[in-house]
Backbone bond lengths (Angstrom), bond angles and torsions (degrees), N, CA, C in turn:
res aa  C-N    CA-C-N  psi(-1)  N-CA   C-N-CA  omega(-1)  CA-C   N-CA-C  phi
1 I - - - 1.453 - - 1.521 109.91 -
2 S 1.333 115.62 -41.64 1.461 120.41 179.65 1.526 111.05 -61.11
3 E 1.328 116.52 -43.58 1.457 120.56 -179.91 1.534 111.13 -64.51
4 T 1.318 116.94 -40.26 1.470 121.22 178.16 1.529 110.42 -63.41
5 L 1.329 115.97 -44.20 1.467 119.47 178.01 1.520 111.16 -62.32
6 R 1.316 117.16 -42.83 1.465 121.09 179.50 1.524 110.21 -61.09
7 T 1.333 116.87 -40.75 1.465 120.97 178.73 1.525 110.90 -64.83
8 L 1.340 115.94 -45.40 1.461 119.64 179.96 1.520 111.49 -64.42
9 R 1.329 117.18 -41.40 1.464 120.40 178.51 1.515 111.35 -65.54
10 G 1.337 116.28 -32.04 1.462 120.36 179.06 1.519 112.72 -65.75
11 R 1.304 117.03 -22.50 1.474 121.26 179.49 1.522 112.29 -79.54
12 L 1.329 116.44 -19.45 1.463 120.18 179.43 1.516 110.01 -76.98
13 S 1.324 115.76 149.97 1.461 119.18 172.87 1.525 108.62 -69.50
14 R 1.323 116.40 160.68 1.468 119.15 179.60 1.522 111.23 -61.64
15 R 1.305 116.33 -34.54 1.466 121.00 178.10 1.533 110.48 -63.08
16 D 1.342 116.45 -45.47 1.460 120.87 178.60 1.527 111.40 -65.83
17 Q 1.337 116.50 -38.16 1.460 120.07 176.89 1.527 110.67 -60.90
18 L 1.338 116.25 -45.76 1.459 120.54 -179.48 1.525 110.75 -64.42
19 Q 1.329 117.11 -41.68 1.464 119.93 177.95 1.528 111.34 -61.93
20 A 1.326 117.33 -39.86 1.467 121.13 179.26 1.531 110.57 -65.23
21 I 1.309 116.97 -42.00 1.465 120.31 178.74 1.522 110.31 -64.11
22 L 1.335 117.08 -45.21 1.465 120.73 179.82 1.527 110.93 -62.70
23 Q 1.313 116.80 -36.68 1.469 120.28 177.91 1.524 110.81 -63.55
24 R 1.332 116.15 -43.43 1.465 119.73 179.08 1.530 111.63 -66.84
25 C 1.314 117.17 -30.52 1.472 121.01 179.43 1.529 111.87 -67.21
26 Q 1.311 116.96 -16.31 1.459 120.80 -178.41 1.521 112.41 -98.22
27 G 1.308 117.03 14.02 1.453 120.95 -179.28 1.518 111.89 -70.06
28 E 1.312 115.14 -175.02 1.458 121.20 -178.60 1.516 111.98 -107.04
29 N 1.312 117.92 -16.42 1.451 122.37 -178.74 1.521 108.86 -89.00
30 T 1.336 117.27 123.57 1.458 120.61 -175.48 1.527 112.47 -64.77
31 I 1.320 117.60 -30.70 1.464 120.25 178.74 1.524 110.31 -68.47
32 V 1.327 116.74 -42.20 1.463 121.06 178.04 1.525 109.78 -65.47
33 I 1.326 117.19 -42.44 1.463 120.88 179.38 1.526 109.98 -61.81
34 A 1.331 117.30 -46.20 1.463 120.54 -179.34 1.529 111.10 -60.86
35 Q 1.331 117.06 -46.21 1.464 120.25 179.46 1.535 110.81 -63.98
36 S 1.318 116.87 -39.42 1.463 120.57 179.51 1.520 111.23 -66.86
37 L 1.331 117.28 -36.03 1.466 120.13 176.77 1.528 111.37 -67.64
38 V 1.335 116.94 -34.28 1.465 119.83 173.90 1.528 109.12 -62.67
39 E 1.336 116.51 -45.50 1.468 120.77 178.01 1.524 110.99 -61.18
40 L 1.330 117.11 -40.95 1.463 121.10 179.97 1.526 110.44 -63.73
41 K 1.327 115.86 -46.54 1.470 119.73 179.59 1.526 110.63 -59.81
42 N 1.330 116.67 -44.66 1.468 120.70 178.37 1.526 111.47 -65.01
43 F 1.329 116.52 -36.52 1.460 121.21 -179.83 1.524 110.53 -64.53
44 I 1.335 116.71 -48.61 1.466 118.83 -174.64 1.528 112.53 -80.95
45 H 1.334 116.70 -15.09 1.459 119.80 -179.61 1.523 111.79 -101.00
46 G 1.296 117.19 -23.86 1.465 121.70 -174.42 1.514 113.21 -83.92
47 R 1.311 114.44 -139.35 1.471 120.36 -174.46 1.521 113.10 -69.84
48 N 1.326 117.58 -8.67 1.459 120.86 178.62 1.529 112.86 -97.55
49 A 1.320 117.18 10.41 1.462 121.14 -176.92 1.538 111.61 -59.31
50 D 1.325 117.14 -40.28 1.471 119.69 179.31 1.526 110.83 -65.13
51 F 1.325 116.74 -39.45 1.464 120.98 177.58 1.526 110.76 -60.26
52 V 1.326 116.64 -45.97 1.464 121.01 -179.70 1.529 110.19 -65.60
53 R 1.345 116.58 -39.80 1.474 119.67 177.83 1.523 111.19 -60.76
54 K 1.325 116.93 -38.88 1.472 120.14 178.55 1.523 110.94 -65.76
55 L 1.338 116.54 -35.80 1.461 119.63 177.87 1.530 111.33 -65.71
56 A 1.334 115.83 -29.18 1.470 121.03 -176.10 1.521 112.12 -99.72
57 C 1.322 117.12 24.44 1.466 121.17 177.97 1.519 110.20 -114.12
58 G 1.305 115.39 161.17 1.450 120.82 175.83 1.517 112.11 97.98
59 P 1.317 115.58 178.23 1.472 119.92 -176.94 1.529 113.14 -67.73
60 V 1.330 116.96 -27.69 1.464 121.64 176.66 1.521 106.88 -134.52
61 F 1.334 116.27 132.35 1.458 120.08 179.62 1.518 110.30 -71.33
62 D 1.309 115.11 156.11 1.456 121.46 173.74 1.536 108.71 -61.66
63 P 1.338 117.76 144.62 1.465 120.09 179.13 1.531 114.26 -54.76
64 L 1.340 117.83 -25.49 1.462 120.23 177.35 1.529 111.74 -63.83
65 I 1.316 117.22 -32.97 1.469 120.23 178.09 1.521 109.27 -68.26
66 S 1.321 117.29 -41.74 1.467 120.33 176.73 1.514 110.66 -61.31
67 Q 1.330 116.54 -42.39 1.459 120.47 178.90 1.530 110.12 -65.28
68 M 1.330 117.06 -39.55 1.455 120.68 179.36 1.529 110.93 -63.77
69 V 1.318 117.58 -43.46 1.465 121.37 179.01 1.523 109.49 -62.28
70 K 1.330 116.83 -42.92 1.469 120.55 179.08 1.523 110.97 -62.33
71 V 1.326 117.04 -44.38 1.469 121.72 -179.72 1.525 109.99 -63.01
72 L 1.326 116.93 -43.65 1.462 120.39 -178.92 1.528 111.52 -67.64
73 L 1.317 116.95 -38.44 1.472 119.64 176.81 1.524 110.81 -64.60
74 N 1.330 116.60 -43.24 1.469 120.04 177.93 1.527 111.01 -61.55
75 A 1.327 116.81 -40.80 1.470 120.30 179.35 1.527 110.60 -67.51
76 A 1.320 116.53 -38.80 1.468 120.12 -179.68 1.525 111.59 -68.71
77 C 1.321 117.77 -22.61 1.466 122.08 -178.01 1.524 113.04 -98.72
78 M 1.318 117.98 2.16 1.464 119.79 -178.57 1.523 110.40 -61.11
79 D 1.318 114.82 148.67 1.450 120.91 -178.65 1.518 109.07 -125.32
80 G 1.301 115.94 149.41 1.452 120.54 177.08 1.512 111.48 132.33
81 E 1.319 114.44 -173.05 1.456 120.16 179.27 1.526 109.96 -78.87
82 D 1.310 115.66 149.59 1.465 122.59 173.99 1.525 113.57 60.35
83 V 1.321 118.43 33.46 1.460 120.27 177.09 1.527 111.91 -106.81
84 D 1.332 117.25 1.52 1.464 120.04 179.26 1.525 111.23 -60.08
85 S 1.324 117.21 -40.58 1.464 120.11 179.14 1.527 110.73 -66.36
86 I 1.320 117.05 -35.01 1.467 121.33 177.91 1.527 109.57 -66.38
87 H 1.326 116.89 -43.85 1.465 120.57 177.45 1.526 110.44 -58.75
88 L 1.328 115.78 -46.98 1.460 120.54 -178.69 1.525 111.33 -61.38
89 L 1.326 116.60 -44.41 1.468 120.29 178.90 1.528 111.46 -63.24
90 A 1.334 116.58 -40.06 1.470 119.75 178.79 1.526 110.16 -63.88
91 F 1.339 117.07 -43.55 1.461 120.23 179.93 1.519 111.72 -66.50
92 E 1.337 116.76 -38.63 1.461 120.29 177.36 1.523 110.58 -64.02
93 S 1.326 116.81 -40.30 1.464 120.31 179.43 1.524 110.78 -66.84
94 F 1.330 116.76 -38.00 1.460 119.56 174.12 1.521 110.20 -60.39
95 G 1.338 116.18 -40.58 1.460 120.41 178.70 1.510 112.35 -62.46
96 V 1.334 116.22 -40.64 1.459 120.54 178.95 1.530 110.08 -70.09
97 L 1.335 116.71 -41.44 1.468 120.61 179.79 1.516 110.84 -64.50
98 G 1.315 116.72 -39.13 1.463 120.85 -179.55 1.516 110.52 91.59
99 A 1.295 114.20 179.02 1.461 120.28 -178.17 1.520 109.50 -69.49
100 A 1.295 116.05 124.19 1.466 121.62 179.26 1.524 108.08 -107.90
101 D 1.317 116.30 115.16 1.457 121.44 -179.53 1.523 109.22 -63.02
102 P 1.337 118.25 117.47 1.467 120.17 -177.07 1.535 113.48 -61.18
103 D 1.317 117.08 -25.08 1.467 119.50 179.25 1.518 111.99 -70.22
104 R 1.330 116.85 -18.48 1.461 119.27 -179.11 1.522 112.76 -101.67
105 L 1.321 116.18 0.21 1.459 119.93 176.20 1.515 109.48 -83.43
106 E 1.313 115.03 149.85 1.457 120.09 175.84 1.521 107.65 -68.41
107 P 1.329 117.44 133.41 1.470 117.99 179.81 1.517 111.06 -61.67
108 P 1.340 116.37 145.53 1.462 118.60 -179.95 1.519 110.96 -61.27
109 S 1.336 114.37 148.05 1.458 118.08 179.06 1.518 108.84 -64.52
110 S 1.299 114.42 137.86 1.469 118.09 -177.39 1.521 108.94 -78.01
111 Q 1.311 114.20 129.69 1.449 118.94 176.75 1.515 107.95 -87.68
112 K 1.323 114.63 150.16 1.442 118.38 177.09 1.518 108.81 -67.44
113 S 1.310 115.55 129.56 1.460 117.99 175.72 1.522 107.99 -94.12
114 K 1.283 114.65 146.28 1.465 120.70 -178.91 1.518 107.97 -94.17
115 I 1.304 116.47 121.50 1.459 121.55 179.87 1.525 108.25 -112.87
116 L 1.299 114.57 128.33 1.464 119.86 177.15 1.525 108.00 -94.09
117 L 1.306 116.47 116.74 1.463 121.17 -176.64 1.523 112.51 -83.17
118 R 1.323 116.90 -28.32 1.465 119.26 -173.94 1.532 112.60 -110.10
119 N 1.335 116.85 17.78 1.462 122.43 172.92 1.534 112.65 50.97
120 F 1.317 116.17 52.37 1.464 124.27 176.70 1.531 113.56 64.27
121 E 1.320 118.01 27.03 1.456 120.84 178.18 1.522 112.50 -102.43
122 D 1.321 118.48 -18.73 1.461 123.29 -179.50 1.534 108.91 -100.82
123 R 1.313 116.77 118.35 1.473 121.54 -175.11 1.531 111.79 -60.62
124 E 1.311 118.43 -42.84 1.474 120.94 -179.38 1.523 111.06 -63.42
125 E 1.302 116.63 -40.66 1.463 120.88 177.83 1.534 110.44 -65.61
126 N 1.325 116.63 -38.96 1.460 121.15 178.11 1.527 111.01 -63.55
127 I 1.327 116.08 -41.98 1.468 120.05 179.60 1.528 110.42 -66.46
128 A 1.318 117.28 -40.39 1.465 120.44 177.59 1.532 110.40 -62.69
129 F 1.330 116.82 -40.35 1.458 120.87 177.14 1.530 110.70 -64.40
130 A 1.320 116.66 -43.87 1.466 121.16 -179.75 1.529 110.39 -63.16
131 M 1.307 117.78 -41.12 1.459 120.97 179.62 1.530 111.05 -66.35
132 T 1.316 117.00 -37.62 1.457 120.88 176.09 1.525 109.80 -63.50
133 L 1.316 116.31 -43.77 1.460 121.45 177.60 1.527 110.71 -59.27
134 L 1.312 116.59 -43.71 1.460 121.06 178.80 1.529 111.81 -63.44
135 Q 1.331 115.58 -52.16 1.458 120.83 -173.74 1.517 112.91 -68.58
136 D 1.328 117.04 -41.95 1.455 120.26 -171.44 1.521 114.28 -90.55
137 I 1.328 117.65 -22.10 1.467 118.28 -174.20 1.515 112.69 -124.17
138 L 1.316 117.09 -59.18 1.461 119.78 -168.81 1.532 113.70 -68.64
139 V 1.317 117.83 -42.29 1.470 119.62 -179.53 1.528 110.12 -64.19
140 D 1.336 117.04 -43.65 1.463 119.96 177.79 1.523 111.09 -64.07
141 A 1.331 117.37 -38.99 1.461 120.72 178.03 1.524 110.56 -63.28
142 F 1.318 116.67 -40.76 1.463 121.13 179.37 1.531 111.00 -63.03
143 K 1.335 116.09 -45.11 1.459 120.16 -176.24 1.523 113.23 -74.41
144 S 1.326 117.17 -22.63 1.461 120.55 -171.83 1.516 114.21 -79.99
145 T 1.305 118.82 -7.75 1.457 120.08 -175.71 1.520 111.51 -126.97
146 T 1.322 113.73 157.77 1.461 119.42 173.72 1.523 110.41 -110.91
147 D 1.319 116.74 2.59 1.465 122.10 178.39 1.529 108.32 -74.12
148 T 1.322 116.88 110.86 1.470 120.43 -174.34 1.526 112.55 -66.98
149 R 1.313 118.12 -30.26 1.469 119.73 178.38 1.531 109.66 -67.23
150 F 1.319 116.31 -42.28 1.464 120.20 177.55 1.529 110.05 -64.95
151 Q 1.339 116.80 -43.89 1.457 120.46 179.16 1.524 111.23 -61.78
152 T 1.318 117.36 -37.07 1.461 120.86 178.14 1.522 110.66 -62.92
153 S 1.315 116.47 -43.08 1.471 120.63 179.14 1.527 111.35 -64.37
154 V 1.327 115.93 -44.75 1.463 119.88 179.36 1.522 110.15 -66.17
155 A 1.331 117.33 -40.38 1.465 121.01 178.92 1.530 110.45 -61.32
156 F 1.328 117.00 -39.35 1.460 120.53 177.67 1.531 109.91 -62.89
157 A 1.333 117.04 -44.89 1.470 120.43 178.82 1.527 110.49 -61.31
158 I 1.334 117.17 -41.13 1.470 121.03 178.59 1.523 110.45 -62.89
159 Q 1.327 116.94 -44.19 1.469 120.44 179.20 1.521 111.39 -62.00
160 E 1.316 117.27 -42.35 1.458 120.46 -179.41 1.530 111.68 -65.96
161 I 1.308 116.56 -38.84 1.466 119.89 178.18 1.515 109.93 -67.47
162 L 1.324 117.09 -42.77 1.464 119.77 177.38 1.525 111.57 -62.70
163 K 1.320 116.64 -37.96 1.461 120.65 177.46 1.528 109.35 -63.68
164 F 1.343 117.01 -41.83 1.446 121.28 177.63 1.531 111.17 -60.10
165 C 1.330 115.11 -39.35 1.471 120.42 -178.64 1.516 112.47 -77.26
166 G 1.327 116.73 -6.64 1.454 119.95 179.85 1.514 113.54 78.76
167 R 1.286 117.35 29.67 1.470 122.21 -178.02 1.506 110.75 -109.10
């Protein structure tokens, strides 16, 4: 199976390989994230170092460098049990990548902000806001940690919001 995977990965362009690794680094399972960060570190430090250097050259970096910085920052900020190895891998990858001038990174994609027009007086607007809060923040917060006390607190907040929404 390993040999088949290596053959299939060899058919991908280096850009596609890097995108696949970065995608896996954004998972929810800490074991998958840790393994993907090992792959990322090996990718940017190994025989693909020149490719990565080319992506990080010029007046504006390639969008993959911006995505890599975002992924590494997210990994370095993870919270919970057994994330020390993830932090270390993220810091090591930053070390291999080198200093990335923030002015040359692609600006982060703007997320839609939720604006309440009726200041919590319209029930439908309140429910839409609550659902956005659930989908964009609380569910991801719940999945991102293995700390059961934190998960209990987030689960309580989710239950209360769902109760408010009548669900």
